[in-house]
Steps between C-alpha positions, in 0.01 A plus 500: 500500500464262208702181520803502271466249220816410314492173306323454168280226643398714795413794278293286264319344797425844640366620165277194484362599842443858384320381188250317715423808706275795417688813386615735774733801521755287685470226239547743214810641667641150535424418136677821400810386688494165324465673162835659573664159538789407273363145486274470199278230650427718802422806287286278274279380787475853639393634159228237476360610836515868398291421194251280685457766768456771237762693697537803273724673753764232430523595132827696549651195674391274214651731238825532697520121535445456125781743425729321743441158344567638153864546600697185411166316486651165402648477849278725713167366372532152355201382298363856537320388815485845658437703186205281400319543832584871514349553156192298592454720806544821300243378248253421779560844645449653153826687529466790254864581415621318187876509567521173697284317247704636208816356653323169560381474138861523381657275762677182390673290766720218375595253770727197467339163460621155409676532167426869443282779633132585528304825506316510834332838446212410267244551777669827596446629145142371499419676828674814379272498197188462713612772739582736215158440347339607830673838500416808297810451285401598146785293354401181685392315187818592319718390791319169550494418127848336484390244757257353246804345332699433817697175504320387815139383480407639843614847395291481183197392702558791735513741208172365360327535837636851547391615155155350554464669837630838386200597290733715293414581136668252270520227762235280340667523159832399654339197662338401172832531322664285766234234455534505121879478501489204738661385821475219752144395587528643853589844364227491237248391762582816695458702180158351437389560859625859499325575171171354623519716813600818315255482206262203550272557202774581250735228622257207503526428127875561496567248777248253355713465185774338709266213590594355159873544550716208382677490837258342744650676803429840343144397411455388860637832630245686289218276623589548866531875457153511346360291785666712767362815337141394587381700200146387420558470125811287556273201560386483137860536381623217723203274427541545126871425521433186704239371257733530201819384670451124461813302575698794643648481852378856563141373532537424871644847567213661308253333737703614799489855360123474463477400867722795597240739354278419801185578300177305514484431126857368512420270792185375324706419191752298698226309682335421167833362376522280809155359430491490122854542367729227372702325769820708481314831486285392796808405703671829414190695598494324838867590547429862410219519756729373777576863594144519636542213744406729791167592337243247626227610260724457199630168629140380525433606141819330387405178673159503327669556163738212560216267597305597186810456281437291191123473538 
């Protein structure tokens, strides 16, 4: 007979033990019992294990726990701790029913804070959007759309990621519109990245225009998205922008983006800057190449370029 565990600390310790063990029928049964807990931190840890174990048979328990913590959530699930992990698990399990995710997309949870209140459910809405995009719901785009203008940045980022991942018709145009109408650099960076994944060839020129944006943080977001894309033709775009961006702080980020491409012509360009570029460009190129510190061949080439510098 399993030992009775009562206190919060004991239950969390036991879940930590379970997480370090390989999945087993007995373990899954114990996780299911913890998912039924009224304590949100316990259910949260259990949901994380269910997702990591890919325990599809626990899906009904996850859904039931989500429903339970949607009742008086400000007191039963402070900071949305349980709902967030439950939704992460359901997304990992590719739960196909949209109803849970629909509720999550609409959920706002105002909790008291010093001098007012704060909405703690931004990540819940973001995860709801991603989950909804994974289902066969034909109205997913329409239901996620309002999150693009959500008051909370994390919810807007979640909406952008969900729209980019959905592959639904009209998604790319929505992301372009979001980029054109503006937002915080972090949100626009997600837009750029999603566009470059969804339609690389068509989106390259669109994102490249933001390299000249008046707000340096937005120009940097565009540069990093282009670098992360690893699109071959992005090298010419980034190199050209660097060579005409004299005096702009974005220059260092442009070189970092070139390094992120992980292409031989990009590496050669940075090494040439180290050897033959003006002092600031050379220093920035060295900084950009720091991500390759575990590559002995590249470090040898970099050392040769530094020794030949200024000859």
